[in-house]
Every structure is written in structure tokens, then in C-alpha cells.
C-alpha positions in Angstrom: -36.8 -58.4 30.6 -38.8 -59.5 33.9 -39.3 -57.0 37.0 -35.6 -56.7 38.1 -35.8 -56.5 42.6 -31.9 -54.8 42.2 -32.3 -54.7 46.6 -31.7 -58.2 46.0 -28.6 -58.2 43.9 -27.1 -55.8 45.6 -27.5 -56.7 48.8 -26.5 -60.3 47.7 -23.4 -58.8 46.0 -22.5 -57.1 49.8 -23.7 -53.5 49.0 -26.4 -53.3 51.5 -30.3 -52.6 52.3 -31.8 -49.2 50.8 -31.6 -46.3 52.4 -34.8 -46.5 55.7 -36.3 -43.7 54.6 -36.9 -44.5 51.1 -40.2 -44.2 49.6 -39.4 -46.1 46.7 -38.9 -49.4 47.9 -40.7 -51.9 46.0 -41.9 -49.5 43.5 -41.1 -49.5 39.2 -39.3 -47.6 37.8 -39.0 -48.0 34.3 -36.4 -45.7 32.0 -36.2 -43.4 28.7 -32.9 -43.1 27.7 -30.2 -43.8 24.9 -27.6 -45.6 24.6 -26.1 -44.2 27.7 -28.6 -46.2 29.6 -28.8 -49.4 27.2 -27.3 -52.5 28.1 -27.4 -56.0 26.2 -30.6 -57.9 27.3 -32.5 -55.6 29.0 -34.7 -53.6 25.4 -37.2 -54.7 24.7 -36.6 -56.9 21.6 -35.7 -55.1 18.2 -33.5 -52.2 19.7 -30.2 -50.4 19.5 -27.7 -51.8 21.8 -23.9 -49.5 23.1 -23.4 -51.5 25.7 -22.9 -55.6 24.7 -19.6 -57.2 24.0 -16.4 -56.0 23.4 -18.0 -52.1 24.1 -19.1 -53.8 27.5 -15.9 -55.4 28.1 -14.2 -52.1 27.5 -16.0 -50.3 29.6 -16.2 -52.6 32.6 -20.3 -52.4 32.5 -21.3 -55.9 32.3 -24.4 -56.7 34.4 -27.1 -53.8 36.6 -24.7 -53.9 39.2 -22.7 -51.5 36.3 -25.4 -48.7 34.8 -25.9 -45.7 36.7 -29.5 -46.8 37.0 -29.2 -50.2 38.2 -27.9 -48.2 41.3 -30.0 -46.1 41.7 -32.2 -48.8 41.7 -30.2 -50.7 43.9 -30.3 -47.6 46.1 -34.1 -46.9 46.6 -34.9 -50.8 47.3 -37.0 -50.0 43.4 -37.5 -52.6 41.3 -37.0 -52.2 37.0 -40.1 -51.8 34.8 -39.3 -51.6 31.5 -35.4 -50.0 30.8 -37.0 -47.8 27.2 -33.5 -46.7 25.9 -32.5 -46.8 22.4 -28.7 -45.9 21.4 -28.5 -43.4 19.3 -32.1 -41.6 20.2 -32.2 -38.3 20.3 -35.5 -36.5 22.0 -36.1 -34.8 18.4 -37.0 -36.9 14.9 -34.0 -37.7 13.0 -33.6 -35.6 10.0 -35.3 -36.6 6.7 -36.6 -39.6 8.3 -40.9 -39.4 7.7 -41.5 -40.9 11.0 -40.9 -40.3 14.9 -39.5 -43.3 15.9 -36.9 -44.4 17.5 -37.0 -39.9 18.4 -38.8 -39.7 22.4 -40.7 -37.9 21.6 -43.5 -40.8 19.7 -46.1 -42.5 20.5 -43.9 -45.8 20.7 -41.4 -44.9 23.2 -43.6 -42.2 25.3 -45.6 -45.6 25.6 -43.8 -49.0 26.0 -42.9 -47.9 29.7 -45.0 -50.2 31.1 -45.4 -54.3 30.8 -49.2 -55.5 30.8 -51.1 -53.1 33.4 -48.1 -53.4 35.2 -47.7 -49.7 35.1 -44.5 -47.6 36.2 -44.2 -45.3 39.5 -40.9 -44.0 38.7 -40.1 -43.0 35.3 -36.1 -41.6 35.4 -35.7 -39.5 31.5 -32.3 -39.5 30.3 -32.1 -38.0 26.9 -31.0 -35.1 24.9 -26.9 -35.9 25.2 -27.8 -36.8 20.6 -29.4 -34.1 20.9 -26.8 -31.4 21.2 -24.6 -33.2 20.4 -25.3 -33.3 16.7 -26.3 -29.3 16.6 -30.5 -29.5 16.1 -32.5 -26.2 17.1 -32.7 -26.1 21.1 -35.7 -23.4 20.0 -38.4 -23.8 17.3 -39.0 -20.5 16.5 -42.1 -20.5 14.6 -45.4 -22.6 14.7 -44.7 -26.0 13.0 -46.8 -26.7 9.6 -47.5 -30.5 10.4 -46.2 -32.6 14.1 -43.5 -34.1 12.4 -42.4 -30.3 11.9 -41.9 -29.2 14.6 -40.7 -32.4 16.6 -37.6 -31.4 14.8 -36.4 -28.3 17.3 -35.5 -30.1 20.6 -37.5 -27.9 22.9 -40.9 -28.5 20.6 -39.6 -32.1 21.1 -39.4 -32.8 24.4 -42.5 -31.0 25.6 -44.0 -33.3 23.0 -42.5 -35.7 25.1 -43.5 -35.0 28.6 -47.2 -34.3 27.2 -47.3 -37.9 26.6 -46.1 -39.7 29.2 -48.6 -37.6 31.9 -51.2 -38.8 29.9 -50.0 -42.3 29.4 -48.8 -42.2 33.4 -50.7 -39.8 34.9 -50.0 -42.0 38.0 -46.1 -41.4 37.9 -43.7 -39.9 39.1 -41.2 -38.0 36.7 -38.1 -37.1 36.3 -35.7 -36.1 34.0 -32.0 -35.4 34.0 -30.5 -32.7 32.4 -27.1 -33.1 30.6 -23.6 -33.2 31.6 -20.0 -33.2 30.5 -17.2 -36.1 29.8 -14.2 -36.9 30.7 -11.8 -38.2 27.5 -10.4 -41.1 28.5 -7.2 -39.6 27.3 -6.7 -37.1 29.5 -9.2 -37.5 32.4 -8.1 -33.9 33.5 -9.1 -32.8 30.5 -13.5 -32.3 30.4 -14.5 -32.3 27.4 -16.4 -28.7 25.3 -19.8 -27.5 26.4 -20.3 -26.0 23.4 -21.8 -27.8 20.3 -22.7 -26.7 17.2 -22.8 -22.7 18.2 -25.1 -23.7 21.1 -24.1 -24.8 25.1 -24.7 -27.6 27.0 -26.7 -25.2 29.4 -29.1 -24.1 26.9 -30.1 -27.6 26.3 -30.4 -28.0 30.2 -32.1 -25.5 30.6 -35.4 -26.2 28.5 -35.4 -29.6 30.0 -36.1 -27.8 33.5 -38.1 -25.9 32.3 -40.1 -28.2 30.5 -40.7 -30.8 33.5 -41.5 -28.2 35.1 -44.5 -27.3 33.5 -45.7 -30.4 32.9 -45.4 -31.7 36.8 -42.6 -33.4 36.8 -38.6 -33.0 38.8 -35.8 -32.2 37.1 -32.7 -33.4 38.0 -29.5 -30.8 37.5 -27.2 -33.6 36.8 -24.5 -30.3 35.0 -24.5 -27.9 38.1 -23.1 -30.3 40.4 -20.1 -30.3 38.2 -18.7 -33.2 38.1 -17.8 -34.5 35.1 -18.0 -38.2 34.9 -15.1 -40.2 33.4 -16.2 -42.0 29.5 -14.8 -44.5 27.2 -14.8 -42.6 23.5 -15.9 -38.5 25.2 -20.0 -39.6 25.5 -19.9 -43.4 27.1 -19.4 -43.7 31.0 -17.0 -46.1 32.3 -18.1 -47.6 34.4 -16.2 -45.5 36.8 -18.8 -42.8 35.0 -21.7 -45.1 35.5 -21.2 -44.5 39.3 -20.5 -41.2 39.5 -23.8 -40.3 36.9 -25.8 -42.6 39.5 -24.9 -40.8 42.7 -26.2 -37.5 41.1 -28.9 -38.8 39.6 -29.6 -40.0 43.6 -28.3 -36.7 45.2 -31.2 -35.2 43.2 -33.4 -36.6 43.8 -33.0 -36.7 47.5 -32.3 -33.2 47.5 -35.2 -32.8 45.2 -37.8 -35.4 47.9 -36.6 -33.8 51.4 
């Protein structure tokens, strides 16, 4: 996909101009994410996409303006450069895999956030939900026998991911989102469990924040707001859930920028 001027698109939709003090006006922003950040037509060719066809209808998510990332880009008056999101991907390596791709820590994912000579000014990383949900070990706990072996643990894989992003895009401002909980569609009064396979959501989120600080990136602690988003299946946001996520990311970025 070509770069998208979301600011213009949202003004045409009656959503107003970006904040006058936004330092991101006109900047190029790239996304590194999983299914929550996908939308048919906005990922690289061949990537697995969750939000397409019937799922878009069920969620009420049809255009970038309905997604969390589209709303963040619009709010700040930025432009989408690359949305490198793969449905079902983890930061870590998939079990029994002989290669890292499509892991978030793979060279292909961490090196695929530019377009031609245009480098991203800002990178938003929203990954880790699948690691937590499928019980990926949060801590390596021992020296890896090989780089691929180490990438089966969340902390090692997240560290590798940010190290590669810093190497590939040294001039980019990198923001790392923590995990957060969702509300199931059957009963919006409920909040889904915060523990999976014996490990808490907070454990993975703390690794994200600590690793971000280590690599001079900025953390957005979505979970600290304690505001679960509405989902269509317990994980994937509805249009309303996308608005919640967008508001949390925006608040986190604006607070950290003060």
C-alpha cells in the first residue's frame, strides 16, 4: 500500500484537524503488530490478515478510520508508511519452527518497516498477546544454545526485536505497547482472565516496559489505564474496542511527550 494521508481523510469525514502542537504532523509512521492491527489491503502481500470480509462486518471495522492505528495516525496528523502486521504472529518463534519468520523478532519483520528510501519517523509496536495467550515462557532462564532457541522465550525475543529495530531504524522514535485485557461479546460486564498458562499479563507487560527502556524506546502501558476494550471474540476489538485502544495509545504518547 502507498503512504496514506489520514489527517486529510479524517478532516473530510468531519473529524477535525490534528492538535496544533502535534510534533508528528506529516511524519511517517509504521506499525509492527499481530491480528489486532491488520486490515485487508494494508499489509504486505502474502501476509495473514484477520480483519477482512465477514470479520470486518462482524466487528464493524471496514476502513483505517475504524482501526486503532488509523485513529492514532489521524489524531497526530501523521502518515502511514508500512503496516507490518501478521495475524497470529508472536514476538517469539512459533513452536517446532525451523525459521524465525513470521516472528516479530525475525529479520524480515524488523527490517520491513520502510518503503524504498523512505524510513519511518515513528514505529508503533503492539505485539505479545499471542505469546501470552499461548503460554510462551516469559523468561529464557538460561543461555540459548542457538539464536533460534533463545527466541522461543518472550524476554529474549523481545530484546532481539528491539535491538534489530534500533539497528535498522536508528533515527526512528519507537513506542512499545503493553498488553491489555478485553471484554467478551457475550457479557460486556465481564473482563477476561489476566493469567494464561500460569503467567500473568503483568509479567509480559513488565518485560515490554523494561526492554523498551533498555533500548531507548518508549513504553505505553495500556494496562495501567485498567480500561478493557470491547471485543468480538474475547481478543479482537470491535469498532468500539478499537476506539478504546486508540484513546489509550494517544493518551500514553501524549503523556510521555510532556
